[in-house]
N, C-alpha and C positions, 0 to 999 in steps of 0.2 A: 281533651286534654294532652298536648305531647309533652314527653319528657323534656324538650328544648323551649317551651313556651316559658315566658314569662309567667305567668299564672302559675306554672306548676313549678318555677323555679323561686318565685318568690313569695308564694301565697301557700300551695300544696305543702310542699317539701319542708319548710321550715315550720308548718303547723303539725304536721304529721311526726317529726323528729322530735320537737318540742314535746309534744303527749307522749311520744315512747319514755324520752329521758324522765321526763317526771315520772311517770310509771314505774320505771324502773328503779329508780330511787327508793321511790316507797317499797320496793320489794315484792312487788305484785307480778310474777310472771303469767298469770291468765288474763291481769287485765291489761299485760303488754300485748298478747297475742290477741284479746278482743278488740283493743286500740288499732292493732294493723289492720284486721281483718276487715272492722267498719272502714278504716281507711282505705283499702283495698278494694271494697265495692264503693265507695264515695268515688274513685277514681275511674272506675270502670263503669259506673254508671252515669257518670259525666259524659261519656262519651256515646252510651245509649242506654238508656233507661230499659226499653224493651229486654236489650239483651244481658241487662243487669238481672232481670229476673228469670232469665234462662239461665244464669250462672247461678243464683240464690240457689232456685227448683233442683239444679243439678248438685250443687253443695250438700242441701238436704237429704236428695235420695242419696246421694253415697254415705253420708253421716247414719243415716239409720239404717243402709245396707250394711255398713259395718256393726253398727249394735246388734242386727239381728243375725248375721254370721257369728259373731262372739259369741251369740248366747246358744248358736244351734250345734248337733252335735253331727257328726257323721255323714251320712248322704244328703242330708237336707242342709247342713254347712256347703257342702261343696256345691249342690245345687243353687245355693244362693248366691256364692261365690263367681259360679260361672253366670250367671243372670245380672250379677252388678256389673262385670266386666262387660259382656253383650250389651248391657241399656248404655253403656260410657259407650263402646265404639259404635253401636247405633245412632248415636245424638252425633256424632263426628262424621258417621259416614253420609247421614242427611245433611248436613250442612256443607261437608266439602264434594259429596260425590252425587247428589241427587240429579243434577242436571247432566251429568257426566253418562249416567245409568238411562235417562230417558232418553238421550240423544243417541245412545248406542245401541238402545233396544229398537229404536224408530231405524236406526240404520240397518239392524239386521232383518227386521220383520215388515218392515215399509209401512208399518200402521204410528202415525203420527199424532204426537200427545206434547200439549202445549210444555214448554220447560218453566219450570218453578221459578227459576232469576232468586234463587236464595242468597242472601247475603251474608256472607260469612262473617262470624263472630270474631271480634279482635280477640287473638291469643288461644282461640277454640282448642288447637291442636296440645298445645302445652298444657291449659288446666285439664284437658279431657285426660291425657298421660300422667298429670301428677295425682289426679285424684285415682288412677288405674295403680299407681305406685304406691 
C-alpha cells in the first residue's frame, strides 16, 4: 500500500487516525502507542508479510536487549550494548551489502560465488537507525 493510494487515503489513514483520537479521548497513552504500533505493523505487513516478521523479530530482539542492558551492570552492560548495536548493523549490512561484498570478494580473489540477490526490505535503514537511537 502506497501513501498515495486510494486504499491508504480512504481506508487505512481514516481508521488509524480515528482509532488514535478515540483512544486519546479515553486518556490512555499506552493504548495510543499500542494502536499506532499495530497500525504500523499492519501497514508494513501489507507490503510484505515475510518482511513484517523480520521487523517484528528485530523489534522484539531490541526490546529484550534494552531490558537486559537496563538490568546489567558494569562490563556486562557495555558488552550487551555493543552486541545489540552490532546485531542491528549486521542485519542492515546483510540486506544492503551482501551482494556487494560477494562480488568484491570474487573480483579480488577470482573465486566466483553466486550472488544472493537479497531483496531490500522497505525502510530497513530508517528502522535500524531508529532502533539503535
